[in-house]
N, CA, C and O atoms as a GROMACS GRO file, in nm:
protein
  456
    1GLN      N    1  -0.043   2.112  -0.244
    1GLN     CA    2   0.057   2.007  -0.245
    1GLN      C    3  -0.007   1.876  -0.199
    1GLN      O    4  -0.059   1.866  -0.088
    2VAL      N    5   0.000   1.777  -0.286
    2VAL     CA    6  -0.057   1.646  -0.250
    2VAL      C    7   0.032   1.578  -0.147
    2VAL      O    8   0.155   1.575  -0.161
    3GLN      N    9  -0.030   1.525  -0.046
    3GLN     CA   10   0.042   1.449   0.057
    3GLN      C   11  -0.027   1.316   0.077
    3GLN      O   12  -0.149   1.306   0.071
    4LEU      N   13   0.054   1.213   0.102
    4LEU     CA   14   0.003   1.079   0.127
    4LEU      C   15   0.054   1.034   0.264
    4LEU      O   16   0.168   1.060   0.301
    5GLN      N   17  -0.033   0.965   0.336
    5GLN     CA   18   0.003   0.919   0.470
    5GLN      C   19  -0.046   0.777   0.490
    5GLN      O   20  -0.165   0.748   0.480
    6GLU      N   21   0.047   0.688   0.519
    6GLU     CA   22   0.012   0.549   0.546
    6GLU      C   23  -0.029   0.533   0.693
    6GLU      O   24   0.023   0.602   0.780
    7SER      N   25  -0.120   0.442   0.718
    7SER     CA   26  -0.159   0.411   0.855
    7SER      C   27  -0.199   0.265   0.864
    7SER      O   28  -0.245   0.204   0.767
    8GLY      N   29  -0.180   0.210   0.983
    8GLY     CA   30  -0.214   0.071   1.005
    8GLY      C   31  -0.131   0.014   1.118
    8GLY      O   32  -0.044   0.083   1.172
    9PRO      N   33  -0.156  -0.111   1.154
    9PRO     CA   34  -0.082  -0.172   1.265
    9PRO      C   35   0.065  -0.193   1.230
    9PRO      O   36   0.099  -0.225   1.116
   10GLY      N   37   0.149  -0.175   1.329
   10GLY     CA   38   0.291  -0.195   1.307
   10GLY      C   39   0.336  -0.338   1.329
   10GLY      O   40   0.448  -0.374   1.296
   11LEU      N   41   0.248  -0.419   1.385
   11LEU     CA   42   0.282  -0.558   1.414
   11LEU      C   43   0.167  -0.648   1.372
   11LEU      O   44   0.052  -0.626   1.411
   12VAL      N   45   0.198  -0.748   1.295
   12VAL     CA   46   0.099  -0.845   1.248
   12VAL      C   47   0.154  -0.985   1.272
   12VAL      O   48   0.273  -1.011   1.254
   13LYS      N   49   0.067  -1.075   1.314
   13LYS     CA   50   0.111  -1.212   1.341
   13LYS      C   51   0.113  -1.294   1.212
   13LYS      O   52   0.034  -1.268   1.120
   14PRO      N   53   0.201  -1.390   1.204
   14PRO     CA   54   0.205  -1.477   1.086
   14PRO      C   55   0.069  -1.542   1.060
   14PRO      O   56  -0.003  -1.578   1.152
   15SER      N   57   0.037  -1.556   0.933
   15SER     CA   58  -0.086  -1.613   0.879
   15SER      C   59  -0.202  -1.514   0.880
   15SER      O   60  -0.306  -1.542   0.820
   16GLN      N   61  -0.187  -1.401   0.946
   16GLN     CA   62  -0.294  -1.302   0.947
   16GLN      C   63  -0.290  -1.215   0.822
   16GLN      O   64  -0.201  -1.229   0.737
   17THR      N   65  -0.386  -1.124   0.811
   17THR     CA   66  -0.392  -1.032   0.698
   17THR      C   67  -0.343  -0.894   0.740
   17THR      O   68  -0.391  -0.835   0.837
   18LEU      N   69  -0.248  -0.844   0.666
   18LEU     CA   70  -0.196  -0.710   0.686
   18LEU      C   71  -0.288  -0.612   0.614
   18LEU      O   72  -0.321  -0.633   0.497
   19SER      N   73  -0.328  -0.507   0.683
   19SER     CA   74  -0.417  -0.409   0.622
   19SER      C   75  -0.363  -0.269   0.648
   19SER      O   76  -0.344  -0.230   0.764
   20LEU      N   77  -0.339  -0.194   0.543
   20LEU     CA   78  -0.288  -0.058   0.552
   20LEU      C   79  -0.377   0.037   0.473
   20LEU      O   80  -0.436  -0.001   0.372
   21THR      N   81  -0.385   0.159   0.520
   21THR     CA   82  -0.463   0.262   0.452
   21THR      C   83  -0.372   0.379   0.415
   21THR      O   84  -0.285   0.418   0.492
   22CYS      N   85  -0.393   0.432   0.298
   22CYS     CA   86  -0.323   0.552   0.254
   22CYS      C   87  -0.425   0.664   0.240
   22CYS      O   88  -0.519   0.655   0.162
   23THR      N   89  -0.405   0.770   0.317
   23THR     CA   90  -0.494   0.885   0.311
   23THR      C   91  -0.429   0.995   0.228
   23THR      O   92  -0.315   1.035   0.254
   24VAL      N   93  -0.502   1.043   0.129
   24VAL     CA   94  -0.452   1.146   0.038
   24VAL      C   95  -0.510   1.280   0.078
   24VAL      O   96  -0.631   1.293   0.096
   25SER      N   97  -0.425   1.379   0.093
   25SER     CA   98  -0.470   1.515   0.123
   25SER      C   99  -0.409   1.612   0.023
   25SER      O  100  -0.307   1.585  -0.040
   26GLY      N  101  -0.474   1.726   0.010
   26GLY     CA  102  -0.426   1.827  -0.084
   26GLY      C  103  -0.461   1.798  -0.228
   26GLY      O  104  -0.414   1.866  -0.319
   27GLY      N  105  -0.543   1.698  -0.248
   27GLY     CA  106  -0.583   1.661  -0.383
   27GLY      C  107  -0.686   1.552  -0.378
   27GLY      O  108  -0.715   1.497  -0.271
   28SER      N  109  -0.742   1.521  -0.492
   28SER     CA  110  -0.847   1.420  -0.500
   28SER      C  111  -0.794   1.289  -0.555
   28SER      O  112  -0.717   1.287  -0.650
   29ILE      N  113  -0.836   1.181  -0.493
   29ILE     CA  114  -0.793   1.049  -0.538
   29ILE      C  115  -0.856   1.013  -0.672
   29ILE      O  116  -0.814   0.919  -0.738
   30THR      N  117  -0.957   1.090  -0.712
   30THR     CA  118  -1.024   1.059  -0.838
   30THR      C  119  -0.973   1.142  -0.954
   30THR      O  120  -0.997   1.108  -1.070
   31THR      N  121  -0.904   1.252  -0.924
   31THR     CA  122  -0.862   1.341  -1.033
   31THR      C  123  -0.714   1.375  -1.037
   31THR      O  124  -0.661   1.407  -1.143
   32ASN      N  125  -0.647   1.368  -0.921
   32ASN     CA  126  -0.508   1.415  -0.919
   32ASN      C  127  -0.408   1.321  -0.983
   32ASN      O  128  -0.303   1.364  -1.028
   33SER      N  129  -0.439   1.196  -0.987
   33SER     CA  130  -0.345   1.100  -1.041
   33SER      C  131  -0.424   0.985  -1.098
   33SER      O  132  -0.541   0.966  -1.063
   34TYR      N  133  -0.362   0.907  -1.184
   34TYR     CA  134  -0.435   0.794  -1.244
   34TYR      C  135  -0.410   0.665  -1.167
   34TYR      O  136  -0.503   0.588  -1.142
   35TYR      N  137  -0.283   0.640  -1.131
   35TYR     CA  138  -0.248   0.519  -1.059
   35TYR      C  139  -0.209   0.552  -0.915
   35TYR      O  140  -0.136   0.648  -0.889
   36TRP      N  141  -0.258   0.472  -0.824
   36TRP     CA  142  -0.224   0.483  -0.683
   36TRP      C  143  -0.163   0.349  -0.642
   36TRP      O  144  -0.227   0.244  -0.653
   37SER      N  145  -0.040   0.354  -0.596
   37SER     CA  146   0.037   0.231  -0.578
   37SER      C  147   0.078   0.206  -0.434
   37SER      O  148   0.081   0.295  -0.350
   38TRP      N  149   0.108   0.079  -0.411
   38TRP     CA  150   0.173   0.036  -0.286
   38TRP      C  151   0.309  -0.023  -0.322
   38TRP      O  152   0.322  -0.102  -0.416
   39ILE      N  153   0.408   0.017  -0.246
   39ILE     CA  154   0.546  -0.028  -0.265
   39ILE      C  155   0.601  -0.063  -0.126
   39ILE      O  156   0.563  -0.001  -0.027
   40ARG      N  157   0.687  -0.161  -0.120
   40ARG     CA  158   0.746  -0.194   0.009
   40ARG      C  159   0.897  -0.212  -0.005
   40ARG      O  160   0.949  -0.234  -0.114
   41GLN      N  161   0.964  -0.203   0.109
   41GLN     CA  162   1.108  -0.222   0.114
   41GLN      C  163   1.143  -0.306   0.236
   41GLN      O  164   1.144  -0.255   0.348
   42PRO      N  165   1.172  -0.434   0.215
   42PRO     CA  166   1.215  -0.518   0.329
   42PRO      C  167   1.350  -0.471   0.382
   42PRO      O  168   1.425  -0.406   0.309
   43PRO      N  169   1.380  -0.501   0.505
   43PRO     CA  170   1.507  -0.458   0.563
   43PRO      C  171   1.626  -0.505   0.480
   43PRO      O  172   1.638  -0.624   0.450
   44GLY      N  173   1.712  -0.413   0.443
   44GLY     CA  174   1.832  -0.447   0.369
   44GLY      C  175   1.811  -0.480   0.223
   44GLY      O  176   1.904  -0.524   0.156
   45LYS      N  177   1.690  -0.460   0.172
   45LYS     CA  178   1.660  -0.495   0.034
   45LYS      C  179   1.607  -0.373  -0.042
   45LYS      O  180   1.588  -0.266   0.016
   46GLY      N  181   1.584  -0.391  -0.169
   46GLY     CA  182   1.538  -0.282  -0.253
   46GLY      C  183   1.388  -0.265  -0.250
   46GLY      O  184   1.316  -0.339  -0.183
   47LEU      N  185   1.342  -0.165  -0.322
   47LEU     CA  186   1.200  -0.137  -0.331
   47LEU      C  187   1.130  -0.242  -0.415
   47LEU      O  188   1.184  -0.289  -0.516
   48GLU      N  189   1.011  -0.278  -0.374
   48GLU     CA  190   0.932  -0.377  -0.445
   48GLU      C  191   0.792  -0.322  -0.468
   48GLU      O  192   0.720  -0.292  -0.373
   49TRP      N  193   0.754  -0.309  -0.595
   49TRP     CA  194   0.618  -0.264  -0.628
   49TRP      C  195   0.522  -0.378  -0.604
   49TRP      O  196   0.544  -0.490  -0.650
   50MET      N  197   0.414  -0.349  -0.530
   50MET     CA  198   0.320  -0.454  -0.497
   50MET      C  199   0.195  -0.451  -0.584
   50MET      O  200   0.141  -0.556  -0.620
   51GLY      N  201   0.152  -0.332  -0.619
   51GLY     CA  202   0.032  -0.323  -0.701
   51GLY      C  203  -0.021  -0.182  -0.704
   51GLY      O  204   0.033  -0.091  -0.640
   52ALA      N  205  -0.128  -0.164  -0.780
   52ALA     CA  206  -0.185  -0.031  -0.794
   52ALA      C  207  -0.332  -0.041  -0.826
   52ALA      O  208  -0.382  -0.143  -0.874
   53ILE      N  209  -0.401   0.069  -0.798
   53ILE     CA  210  -0.540   0.082  -0.838
   53ILE      C  211  -0.550   0.206  -0.924
   53ILE      O  212  -0.492   0.310  -0.893
   54ALA      N  213  -0.625   0.195  -1.031
   54ALA     CA  214  -0.639   0.306  -1.125
   54ALA      C  215  -0.781   0.359  -1.119
   54ALA      O  216  -0.872   0.296  -1.065
   55ASN      N  217  -0.799   0.477  -1.177
   55ASN     CA  218  -0.934   0.530  -1.188
   55ASN      C  219  -1.020   0.429  -1.264
   55ASN      O  220  -0.976   0.367  -1.360
   56GLY      N  221  -1.143   0.416  -1.216
   56GLY     CA  222  -1.228   0.309  -1.268
   56GLY      C  223  -1.212   0.183  -1.187
   56GLY      O  224  -1.276   0.081  -1.214
   57ASP      N  225  -1.125   0.191  -1.084
   57ASP     CA  226  -1.103   0.080  -0.991
   57ASP      C  227  -1.040  -0.042  -1.055
   57ASP      O  228  -1.054  -0.153  -1.005
   58ARG      N  229  -0.970  -0.023  -1.166
   58ARG     CA  230  -0.892  -0.133  -1.220
   58ARG      C  231  -0.771  -0.155  -1.130
   58ARG      O  232  -0.709  -0.059  -1.084
   59THR      N  233  -0.739  -0.279  -1.106
   59THR     CA  234  -0.627  -0.311  -1.018
   59THR      C  235  -0.521  -0.390  -1.092
   59THR      O  236  -0.549  -0.465  -1.186
   60TYR      N  237  -0.398  -0.372  -1.047
   60TYR     CA  238  -0.283  -0.437  -1.106
   60TYR      C  239  -0.196  -0.487  -0.991
   60TYR      O  240  -0.169  -0.414  -0.896
   61TYR      N  241  -0.152  -0.611  -1.001
   61TYR     CA  242  -0.076  -0.668  -0.891
   61TYR      C  243   0.053  -0.732  -0.942
   61TYR      O  244   0.061  -0.784  -1.053
   62SER      N  245   0.154  -0.724  -0.855
   62SER     CA  246   0.276  -0.795  -0.885
   62SER      C  247   0.255  -0.945  -0.865
   62SER      O  248   0.196  -0.985  -0.764
   63PRO      N  249   0.300  -1.026  -0.956
   63PRO     CA  250   0.282  -1.170  -0.938
   63PRO      C  251   0.366  -1.229  -0.825
   63PRO      O  252   0.345  -1.343  -0.784
   64SER      N  253   0.460  -1.150  -0.775
   64SER     CA  254   0.550  -1.203  -0.672
   64SER      C  255   0.476  -1.231  -0.540
   64SER      O  256   0.524  -1.310  -0.458
   65GLN      N  257   0.360  -1.166  -0.519
   65GLN     CA  258   0.286  -1.194  -0.395
   65GLN      C  259   0.190  -1.312  -0.410
   65GLN      O  260   0.118  -1.346  -0.316
   66ARG      N  261   0.190  -1.374  -0.527
   66ARG     CA  262   0.116  -1.499  -0.548
   66ARG      C  263  -0.030  -1.487  -0.509
   66ARG      O  264  -0.085  -1.575  -0.442
   67GLY      N  265  -0.095  -1.378  -0.551
   67GLY     CA  266  -0.238  -1.363  -0.532
   67GLY      C  267  -0.281  -1.325  -0.392
   67GLY      O  268  -0.400  -1.330  -0.361
   68ARG      N  269  -0.188  -1.287  -0.306
   68ARG     CA  270  -0.224  -1.251  -0.169
   68ARG      C  271  -0.263  -1.105  -0.152
   68ARG      O  272  -0.306  -1.064  -0.044
   69THR      N  273  -0.248  -1.026  -0.258
   69THR     CA  274  -0.265  -0.881  -0.247
   69THR      C  275  -0.401  -0.837  -0.298
   69THR      O  276  -0.451  -0.888  -0.397
   70SER      N  277  -0.459  -0.741  -0.227
   70SER     CA  278  -0.583  -0.678  -0.271
   70SER      C  279  -0.574  -0.529  -0.242
   70SER      O  280  -0.540  -0.488  -0.130
   71ILE      N  281  -0.604  -0.448  -0.342
   71ILE     CA  282  -0.603  -0.303  -0.327
   71ILE      C  283  -0.741  -0.250  -0.363
   71ILE      O  284  -0.800  -0.289  -0.463
   72SER      N  285  -0.790  -0.161  -0.279
   72SER     CA  286  -0.921  -0.100  -0.303
   72SER      C  287  -0.913   0.047  -0.267
   72SER      O  288  -0.812   0.092  -0.212
   73ARG      N  289  -1.017   0.120  -0.296
   73ARG     CA  290  -1.017   0.260  -0.260
   73ARG      C  291  -1.156   0.305  -0.215
   73ARG      O  292  -1.257   0.248  -0.255
   74ASP      N  293  -1.157   0.408  -0.132
   74ASP     CA  294  -1.280   0.469  -0.084
   74ASP      C  295  -1.273   0.616  -0.125
   74ASP      O  296  -1.206   0.696  -0.060
   75THR      N  297  -1.341   0.650  -0.232
   75THR     CA  298  -1.332   0.786  -0.283
   75THR      C  299  -1.396   0.887  -0.187
   75THR      O  300  -1.358   1.004  -0.186
   76SER      N  301  -1.493   0.842  -0.107
   76SER     CA  302  -1.558   0.935  -0.014
   76SER      C  303  -1.463   0.979   0.097
   76SER      O  304  -1.478   1.086   0.155
   77LYS      N  305  -1.364   0.894   0.126
   77LYS     CA  306  -1.266   0.925   0.230
   77LYS      C  307  -1.132   0.968   0.171
   77LYS      O  308  -1.039   1.001   0.244
   78ASN      N  309  -1.122   0.966   0.039
   78ASN     CA  310  -0.996   0.999  -0.029
   78ASN      C  311  -0.884   0.906   0.019
   78ASN      O  312  -0.772   0.950   0.048
   79GLN      N  313  -0.915   0.778   0.026
   79GLN     CA  314  -0.820   0.678   0.076
   79GLN      C  315  -0.814   0.558  -0.018
   79GLN      O  316  -0.908   0.530  -0.092
   80PHE      N  317  -0.701   0.489  -0.014
   80PHE     CA  318  -0.694   0.359  -0.076
   80PHE      C  319  -0.621   0.264   0.019
   80PHE      O  320  -0.537   0.307   0.098
   81THR      N  321  -0.654   0.137   0.009
   81THR     CA  322  -0.607   0.041   0.107
   81THR      C  323  -0.534  -0.076   0.043
   81THR      O  324  -0.554  -0.109  -0.074
   82LEU      N  325  -0.449  -0.136   0.124
   82LEU     CA  326  -0.376  -0.256   0.086
   82LEU      C  327  -0.411  -0.365   0.184
   82LEU      O  328  -0.410  -0.344   0.306
   83GLN      N  329  -0.442  -0.482   0.132
   83GLN     CA  330  -0.455  -0.599   0.216
   83GLN      C  331  -0.363  -0.707   0.161
   83GLN      O  332  -0.364  -0.737   0.041
   84LEU      N  333  -0.285  -0.765   0.250
   84LEU     CA  334  -0.192  -0.873   0.214
   84LEU      C  335  -0.222  -0.990   0.307
   84LEU      O  336  -0.202  -0.980   0.428
   85SER      N  337  -0.267  -1.098   0.251
   85SER     CA  338  -0.312  -1.211   0.333
   85SER      C  339  -0.199  -1.310   0.358
   85SER      O  340  -0.095  -1.309   0.291
   86SER      N  341  -0.223  -1.396   0.456
   86SER     CA  342  -0.130  -1.506   0.488
   86SER      C  343   0.014  -1.458   0.500
   86SER      O  344   0.104  -1.513   0.438
   87VAL      N  345   0.033  -1.356   0.581
   87VAL     CA  346   0.166  -1.297   0.590
   87VAL      C  347   0.263  -1.390   0.662
   87VAL      O  348   0.224  -1.472   0.746
   88THR      N  349   0.389  -1.374   0.628
   88THR     CA  350   0.500  -1.445   0.693
   88THR      C  351   0.604  -1.340   0.735
   88THR      O  352   0.593  -1.224   0.695
   89PRO      N  353   0.703  -1.379   0.814
   89PRO     CA  354   0.807  -1.282   0.851
   89PRO      C  355   0.876  -1.218   0.731
   89PRO      O  356   0.931  -1.108   0.743
   90GLU      N  357   0.873  -1.284   0.615
   90GLU     CA  358   0.933  -1.226   0.495
   90GLU      C  359   0.856  -1.104   0.443
   90GLU      O  360   0.905  -1.030   0.358
   91ASP      N  361   0.736  -1.084   0.495
   91ASP     CA  362   0.658  -0.966   0.457
   91ASP      C  363   0.690  -0.845   0.545
   91ASP      O  364   0.632  -0.738   0.526
   92THR      N  365   0.780  -0.862   0.640
   92THR     CA  366   0.825  -0.748   0.720
   92THR      C  367   0.893  -0.647   0.629
   92THR      O  368   0.985  -0.681   0.555
   93ALA      N  369   0.847  -0.522   0.637
   93ALA     CA  370   0.899  -0.420   0.545
   93ALA      C  371   0.846  -0.284   0.584
   93ALA      O  372   0.754  -0.272   0.665
   94VAL      N  373   0.906  -0.181   0.526
   94VAL     CA  374   0.846  -0.048   0.528
   94VAL      C  375   0.755  -0.041   0.406
   94VAL      O  376   0.799  -0.065   0.294
   95TYR      N  377   0.630  -0.008   0.430
   95TYR     CA  378   0.531  -0.001   0.324
   95TYR      C  379   0.503   0.145   0.290
   95TYR      O  380   0.479   0.228   0.378
   96TYR      N  381   0.506   0.173   0.160
   96TYR     CA  382   0.482   0.309   0.111
   96TYR      C  383   0.362   0.310   0.017
   96TYR      O  384   0.336   0.214  -0.054
   97CYS      N  385   0.290   0.421   0.020
   97CYS     CA  386   0.191   0.445  -0.085
   97CYS      C  387   0.240   0.562  -0.170
   97CYS      O  388   0.314   0.649  -0.122
   98ALA      N  389   0.198   0.563  -0.294
   98ALA     CA  390   0.248   0.665  -0.386
   98ALA      C  391   0.151   0.686  -0.500
   98ALA      O  392   0.071   0.599  -0.533
   99ASP      N  393   0.158   0.804  -0.559
   99ASP     CA  394   0.083   0.826  -0.683
   99ASP      C  395   0.180   0.821  -0.800
   99ASP      O  396   0.299   0.798  -0.781
  100ASP      N  397   0.132   0.843  -0.919
  100ASP     CA  398   0.221   0.833  -1.036
  100ASP      C  399   0.275   0.969  -1.077
  100ASP      O  400   0.324   0.986  -1.189
  101LEU      N  401   0.266   1.067  -0.984
  101LEU     CA  402   0.324   1.199  -1.009
  101LEU      C  403   0.444   1.224  -0.918
  101LEU      O  404   0.493   1.337  -0.910
  102GLY      N  405   0.491   1.120  -0.851
  102GLY     CA  406   0.609   1.133  -0.767
  102GLY      C  407   0.584   1.164  -0.622
  102GLY      O  408   0.678   1.190  -0.547
  103HIS      N  409   0.459   1.162  -0.580
  103HIS     CA  410   0.428   1.187  -0.439
  103HIS      C  411   0.425   1.053  -0.366
  103HIS      O  412   0.357   0.959  -0.406
  104TRP      N  413   0.500   1.048  -0.256
  104TRP     CA  414   0.509   0.929  -0.174
  104TRP      C  415   0.475   0.963  -0.030
  104TRP      O  416   0.497   1.074   0.016
  105GLY      N  417   0.419   0.864   0.041
  105GLY     CA  418   0.408   0.878   0.184
  105GLY      C  419   0.543   0.856   0.248
  105GLY      O  420   0.640   0.818   0.182
  106LYS      N  421   0.550   0.879   0.379
  106LYS     CA  422   0.677   0.863   0.450
  106LYS      C  423   0.710   0.717   0.478
  106LYS      O  424   0.823   0.683   0.512
  107GLY      N  425   0.609   0.632   0.465
  107GLY     CA  426   0.630   0.491   0.489
  107GLY      C  427   0.595   0.451   0.631
  107GLY      O  428   0.606   0.530   0.724
  108THR      N  429   0.552   0.327   0.645
  108THR     CA  430   0.521   0.273   0.776
  108THR      C  431   0.581   0.133   0.788
  108THR      O  432   0.566   0.051   0.698
  109LEU      N  433   0.649   0.108   0.898
  109LEU     CA  434   0.711  -0.022   0.919
  109LEU      C  435   0.607  -0.121   0.970
  109LEU      O  436   0.537  -0.095   1.068
  110VAL      N  437   0.599  -0.233   0.903
  110VAL     CA  438   0.514  -0.343   0.947
  110VAL      C  439   0.603  -0.462   0.975
  110VAL      O  440   0.678  -0.507   0.888
  111THR      N  441   0.594  -0.512   1.095
  111THR     CA  442   0.671  -0.630   1.136
  111THR      C  443   0.577  -0.747   1.150
  111THR      O  444   0.472  -0.738   1.214
  112VAL      N  445   0.615  -0.859   1.089
  112VAL     CA  446   0.536  -0.982   1.101
  112VAL      C  447   0.610  -1.073   1.198
  112VAL      O  448   0.719  -1.122   1.169
  113SER      N  449   0.547  -1.094   1.312
  113SER     CA  450   0.611  -1.174   1.415
  113SER      C  451   0.507  -1.223   1.513
  113SER      O  452   0.406  -1.157   1.539
  114SER      N  453   0.532  -1.341   1.567
  114SER     CA  454   0.440  -1.392   1.669
  114SER      C  455   0.480  -1.341   1.807
  114SER      O  456   0.414  -1.374   1.906
   0.00000   0.00000   0.00000
């Protein structure tokens, strides 16, 4: 059974870079799925797809983050990461990682505040 687990700081200051890691277990990040995505849900709002990395390290980003998003992966660690630069309080959300087979992490709350 593939499992995904998000990790990273729960509090980030405005203007800093938010960095989260998704660790995949029970399967390989290179073979079990094609797209590995980051999704977030701000308080009281709906889910927002942020971007994805595909096999071959092709990346796809939502234009709503205005170029602040970067997704990469480390196949040796079976992990993929999200970096979101120049964060503001509007980036406060529960951040999820997911594959394209319906497996999601439990989510991690990131608060942007000074």
